[in-house]
Legacy VTK file of the C-alpha trace (Angstrom):
# vtk DataFile Version 3.0
C-alpha trace
ASCII
DATASET POLYDATA
POINTS 398 float
80.700 63.737 64.153
79.439 66.230 61.633
80.753 69.706 60.929
77.940 71.396 62.865
78.634 69.216 65.906
82.313 70.158 65.783
81.384 73.795 65.374
79.099 73.611 68.410
81.841 71.933 70.456
84.168 74.777 69.487
81.592 77.390 70.490
81.257 75.751 73.916
85.007 76.079 74.486
85.015 79.853 73.921
85.128 82.292 76.804
82.099 84.123 75.394
79.942 81.015 75.734
81.261 80.088 79.195
80.725 83.590 80.541
77.167 84.027 79.341
76.064 80.392 79.739
77.063 80.637 83.414
76.030 84.266 83.840
73.824 83.704 86.883
76.359 81.287 88.450
79.273 83.698 88.468
79.690 84.877 84.901
78.431 88.338 85.905
81.283 88.496 88.402
83.808 87.986 85.619
82.318 90.923 83.738
82.502 93.137 86.829
86.128 92.178 87.472
87.045 92.847 83.854
85.493 96.304 84.258
87.485 96.838 87.486
90.707 95.834 85.740
90.013 98.303 82.934
89.391 101.039 85.508
92.707 100.290 87.197
94.478 100.349 83.833
92.956 103.775 83.195
94.142 105.054 86.590
97.610 103.628 86.075
98.099 104.925 82.526
96.066 108.129 82.398
96.377 109.262 86.039
99.776 107.598 86.619
98.747 105.891 89.884
101.797 103.700 90.621
101.901 102.614 86.941
104.980 100.398 87.242
103.076 97.920 89.381
99.412 98.814 88.947
99.465 98.071 85.205
100.720 94.558 85.961
98.171 94.039 88.737
95.320 95.253 86.546
96.373 93.124 83.576
96.816 90.058 85.793
93.293 90.714 87.077
92.062 90.892 83.483
93.757 87.631 82.492
92.494 85.634 85.476
88.867 86.687 84.895
88.720 85.696 81.224
86.749 82.404 81.268
88.439 79.406 79.704
91.973 80.821 79.730
93.066 78.521 82.566
96.006 80.692 83.587
95.242 80.738 87.311
93.377 78.150 89.391
92.101 79.429 92.728
90.740 75.960 93.556
94.278 74.537 93.508
95.504 77.188 95.926
92.576 76.513 98.272
93.648 72.867 98.363
97.238 73.992 98.888
96.264 76.164 101.895
94.306 73.206 103.287
97.492 71.084 102.953
95.763 68.723 100.520
98.354 69.244 97.757
101.884 70.656 97.481
103.875 72.730 95.015
104.439 69.633 92.861
100.736 69.336 92.082
100.568 73.072 91.408
103.349 72.734 88.829
101.638 69.773 87.143
98.052 71.018 87.152
98.423 74.790 87.206
98.713 77.422 84.516
101.198 80.182 83.719
99.993 82.564 86.458
99.963 79.741 89.026
103.688 79.289 88.403
104.372 83.002 88.858
102.261 83.138 92.016
104.603 80.677 93.722
107.041 83.599 94.019
104.423 85.535 95.988
103.412 82.568 98.124
107.024 81.891 99.081
107.624 85.660 99.660
110.503 85.689 97.161
109.266 88.701 95.182
108.815 91.159 98.101
112.262 90.301 99.448
113.939 90.788 96.061
112.176 94.126 95.641
113.590 95.168 99.008
117.077 94.416 97.666
116.395 96.915 94.877
114.895 99.474 97.264
117.953 99.213 99.492
120.252 99.773 96.517
118.378 102.996 95.722
118.066 104.315 99.288
120.304 106.850 100.996
120.193 106.426 104.770
122.428 109.479 105.210
119.632 111.808 106.450
118.582 109.214 109.046
122.171 108.697 110.209
122.691 112.461 110.434
119.492 112.947 112.464
118.774 109.810 114.543
115.701 111.488 116.032
114.058 110.732 112.688
113.721 107.152 113.888
111.084 108.297 116.363
109.027 109.867 113.592
109.313 106.743 111.467
108.231 104.624 114.430
105.343 106.979 115.255
103.815 106.548 111.818
103.520 102.806 112.447
100.805 103.539 115.025
98.440 103.616 112.058
99.119 99.918 111.493
98.174 98.838 115.004
95.237 101.247 115.338
93.732 99.824 112.138
94.466 96.305 113.395
92.147 96.999 116.337
89.534 98.587 114.068
89.521 95.565 111.756
88.940 93.215 114.683
85.988 95.364 115.783
84.522 94.982 112.276
84.682 91.198 112.542
87.953 90.240 110.868
90.029 87.605 112.637
93.421 88.586 114.057
95.473 87.374 111.085
93.227 89.235 108.627
93.269 92.361 110.814
97.061 92.316 110.891
97.210 92.104 107.104
94.774 95.006 106.727
96.611 97.136 109.284
99.909 96.863 107.401
98.370 99.029 104.644
99.066 101.938 107.007
102.772 101.452 106.437
102.281 102.607 102.821
104.687 99.922 101.656
103.358 97.613 98.933
105.988 94.831 99.156
105.661 94.707 102.957
101.861 94.486 102.673
102.179 91.624 100.190
104.828 89.874 102.318
102.641 90.061 105.438
99.349 89.163 103.774
100.759 86.193 101.863
101.703 84.660 105.217
98.761 85.707 107.383
95.697 86.017 105.130
96.441 85.058 101.507
92.766 85.166 100.484
92.781 88.930 101.150
95.906 89.504 99.034
94.275 91.016 95.920
92.191 93.559 97.833
95.054 94.546 100.151
97.582 94.820 97.313
95.297 97.031 95.224
94.436 99.191 98.269
98.072 99.525 99.360
99.388 100.599 95.961
96.405 102.833 95.252
96.901 104.750 98.499
100.653 104.990 97.873
99.803 106.706 94.604
97.353 108.997 96.408
99.887 110.259 98.966
99.855 113.797 97.449
96.052 113.833 97.768
95.505 112.208 101.182
98.313 113.689 103.259
98.239 117.504 102.715
94.759 118.114 104.245
95.727 116.128 107.355
99.069 117.932 107.630
97.444 121.372 107.357
94.666 120.477 109.788
97.140 119.486 112.516
99.646 122.341 112.118
99.586 126.119 112.273
101.034 128.297 109.528
103.819 129.280 111.916
104.736 125.625 112.455
104.726 124.940 108.720
107.126 127.865 108.234
109.786 126.475 110.604
113.188 126.399 108.890
115.395 123.533 110.045
119.180 123.682 110.240
121.057 121.887 107.439
121.964 118.290 108.205
125.567 117.264 108.587
126.929 114.932 105.938
127.114 111.311 107.052
130.542 109.753 106.515
131.143 106.795 104.243
132.152 104.686 107.238
128.851 105.440 108.959
126.916 104.516 105.828
128.746 101.172 105.562
128.356 100.279 109.223
124.666 101.278 109.373
123.157 98.429 107.264
125.270 95.834 109.075
124.300 97.049 112.551
120.601 97.415 111.649
120.488 93.877 110.211
122.040 92.350 113.339
119.833 94.362 115.717
116.539 93.732 113.890
117.293 90.038 113.303
117.914 89.536 117.019
114.925 91.659 118.065
112.313 90.477 115.550
113.547 87.371 113.690
110.466 87.312 111.429
111.492 90.698 109.981
114.976 89.465 109.025
114.084 88.540 105.443
112.766 92.001 104.547
115.249 94.087 106.536
118.184 91.853 105.601
117.427 92.185 101.876
116.937 95.943 102.242
120.284 96.345 103.976
122.116 94.038 101.569
121.075 96.234 98.652
122.129 99.328 100.593
125.505 97.821 101.493
126.196 97.143 97.810
125.455 100.813 97.169
127.438 102.358 100.014
130.470 100.051 99.927
131.471 101.441 96.545
133.078 98.135 95.537
130.026 96.389 94.025
128.802 98.974 91.528
127.765 96.371 88.953
125.613 94.474 91.456
124.159 97.719 92.772
123.093 98.818 89.298
121.620 95.376 88.585
119.591 95.491 91.798
118.384 99.030 91.007
117.385 98.271 87.432
117.230 94.754 85.945
116.350 92.873 89.145
113.838 95.481 90.293
112.135 95.620 86.895
111.890 91.854 86.397
110.519 91.172 89.878
108.051 94.070 89.580
106.643 92.472 86.415
106.255 89.054 88.040
104.859 90.465 91.282
102.247 92.680 89.634
100.865 90.040 87.274
100.742 87.267 89.863
99.102 89.432 92.558
96.506 90.598 90.034
95.834 86.978 89.100
94.502 86.274 92.607
91.714 88.860 92.128
89.077 86.424 90.964
85.422 87.439 91.190
84.577 85.088 94.062
87.452 86.485 96.150
87.338 90.183 95.262
83.608 90.915 95.024
82.791 90.662 98.715
81.850 93.040 101.523
85.298 92.374 102.979
86.896 94.188 100.045
84.868 97.328 100.759
85.862 97.215 104.433
89.518 96.794 103.441
89.377 99.843 101.173
87.837 101.964 103.962
90.216 100.667 106.630
93.152 101.326 104.305
92.283 105.025 104.226
91.945 105.034 108.016
95.334 103.342 108.421
97.019 105.828 106.127
95.349 108.820 107.757
96.224 107.723 111.301
99.850 107.052 110.294
100.157 110.521 108.782
98.507 112.243 111.746
100.574 110.380 114.334
103.834 111.334 112.647
102.882 115.017 112.633
101.664 114.983 116.242
104.801 113.253 117.544
106.962 115.858 115.772
104.945 118.592 117.522
105.418 116.781 120.840
109.177 116.522 120.298
109.308 120.286 119.823
108.323 120.704 123.470
111.693 119.287 124.501
114.102 120.291 121.723
116.028 123.512 121.277
116.287 123.229 117.506
112.672 123.051 116.432
111.418 120.366 114.035
109.041 121.309 111.266
106.082 118.991 112.078
105.447 118.456 108.379
108.363 116.027 108.167
106.528 113.736 110.609
104.061 112.826 107.871
106.949 111.327 105.894
107.202 108.554 108.493
105.052 106.408 106.211
107.360 104.444 103.966
106.189 105.677 100.561
109.726 106.606 99.455
110.392 109.290 98.290
106.850 110.506 97.582
105.943 111.225 101.207
109.124 113.263 101.670
108.301 115.259 98.542
104.836 116.013 99.918
106.430 117.405 103.098
108.654 119.588 100.934
105.710 120.745 98.811
103.477 121.713 101.750
106.389 123.377 103.538
107.321 125.497 100.532
103.745 126.692 100.124
103.943 128.087 103.647
107.500 129.403 103.248
108.937 129.525 99.713
112.499 129.632 101.082
112.037 126.429 103.097
113.705 123.205 101.958
112.515 120.187 103.946
113.216 117.367 101.489
116.424 116.022 103.039
115.027 116.443 106.569
111.895 114.526 105.537
113.956 111.718 103.982
115.137 110.737 107.484
111.704 109.696 108.800
110.802 108.461 105.313
113.543 105.815 105.189
113.016 105.136 108.901
109.428 104.304 107.964
110.649 101.612 105.566
112.546 99.946 108.396
109.663 100.533 110.807
107.025 98.962 108.570
109.242 95.903 108.011
109.695 95.514 111.769
105.943 95.959 112.306
105.311 93.245 109.718
107.715 90.930 111.535
105.953 91.567 114.854
102.527 90.827 113.339
103.753 87.644 111.651
105.424 86.510 114.866
102.325 87.143 116.992
99.602 86.107 114.555
101.210 83.674 112.112
LINES 1 399
398 0 1 2 3 4 5 6 7 8 9 10 11 12 13 14 15 16 17 18 19 20 21 22 23 24 25 26 27 28 29 30 31 32 33 34 35 36 37 38 39 40 41 42 43 44 45 46 47 48 49 50 51 52 53 54 55 56 57 58 59 60 61 62 63 64 65 66 67 68 69 70 71 72 73 74 75 76 77 78 79 80 81 82 83 84 85 86 87 88 89 90 91 92 93 94 95 96 97 98 99 100 101 102 103 104 105 106 107 108 109 110 111 112 113 114 115 116 117 118 119 120 121 122 123 124 125 126 127 128 129 130 131 132 133 134 135 136 137 138 139 140 141 142 143 144 145 146 147 148 149 150 151 152 153 154 155 156 157 158 159 160 161 162 163 164 165 166 167 168 169 170 171 172 173 174 175 176 177 178 179 180 181 182 183 184 185 186 187 188 189 190 191 192 193 194 195 196 197 198 199 200 201 202 203 204 205 206 207 208 209 210 211 212 213 214 215 216 217 218 219 220 221 222 223 224 225 226 227 228 229 230 231 232 233 234 235 236 237 238 239 240 241 242 243 244 245 246 247 248 249 250 251 252 253 254 255 256 257 258 259 260 261 262 263 264 265 266 267 268 269 270 271 272 273 274 275 276 277 278 279 280 281 282 283 284 285 286 287 288 289 290 291 292 293 294 295 296 297 298 299 300 301 302 303 304 305 306 307 308 309 310 311 312 313 314 315 316 317 318 319 320 321 322 323 324 325 326 327 328 329 330 331 332 333 334 335 336 337 338 339 340 341 342 343 344 345 346 347 348 349 350 351 352 353 354 355 356 357 358 359 360 361 362 363 364 365 366 367 368 369 370 371 372 373 374 375 376 377 378 379 380 381 382 383 384 385 386 387 388 389 390 391 392 393 394 395 396 397
């Protein structure tokens, strides 16, 4: 074989050749997905839209759409879902991103992230004001309302359940649910879920103001009592037992969340608590972001379904926000100590961003108002609520 023949063989192995030689057979899709990944990188870095995870998702999307790299093989995972091959074949035939994706497929990453979230969460405001549970539960209506809407648009029940969970505003829960119910929708749902979490300060305030009067937004709530250490230690144990017995499919998420919180509140496992908050959380976030992004291949992402998912995600988030506010207003009909309805919007589980939005909108109406700790009650209740909702959907539809 002459030098020119070898040179031509080399040219044929390059991604440039493969992309443009197959342009009409899918190469154009790779270019579009590369452009989408660059847009997401811009939003994550310049606009700071959930940068800790969105950078990884966007870069994983970039890597998987570079022809010839061989880092992720969607065809292998299609065979896996059809029970034609197992994890052994994936390990032998797959690439680097295929190995990382096993952690998503087995739901290891979302559960480990919940350990870290639990280690960083203070359930004190929820313990001090148990009524917050109702607001956290109310926000989950957005999940089931969107579930119905997705079915109307032609999605099957498993896909509709995965789309609806976007309304919980909880990225790990969305990934956990989708990886079990509708893995082919994972890239679109993950991007939508984390994008809308980042847009909480943009999406929620107009809805909150539309559904409340200025007088309601000015309501000053009484300071919360301080939860005792004993209460904080007992809480994660009791919640784990109750949820595990009520919705067994939610045990993995809620159990990991409460384990992390128990390390924090017990005061005797400081080293493990710090590891869960920092090293564990950071490592798993890296793996989760890259591997979820890797599933966003052109043939999966560039479909009409993706557009519907993006639209339904906004609907889910909007309904969840509105329901929380309306239920808080309803509760005021029967309570002596009035609730500022703005804290109802924090029932979505974007912690602590949703609670900060309640504080921000409340202070604009009344500069002397401090709603942050009151809003943290429904906010952390929303984390538990979305995990329970995920367990219910998996149990019914899985």
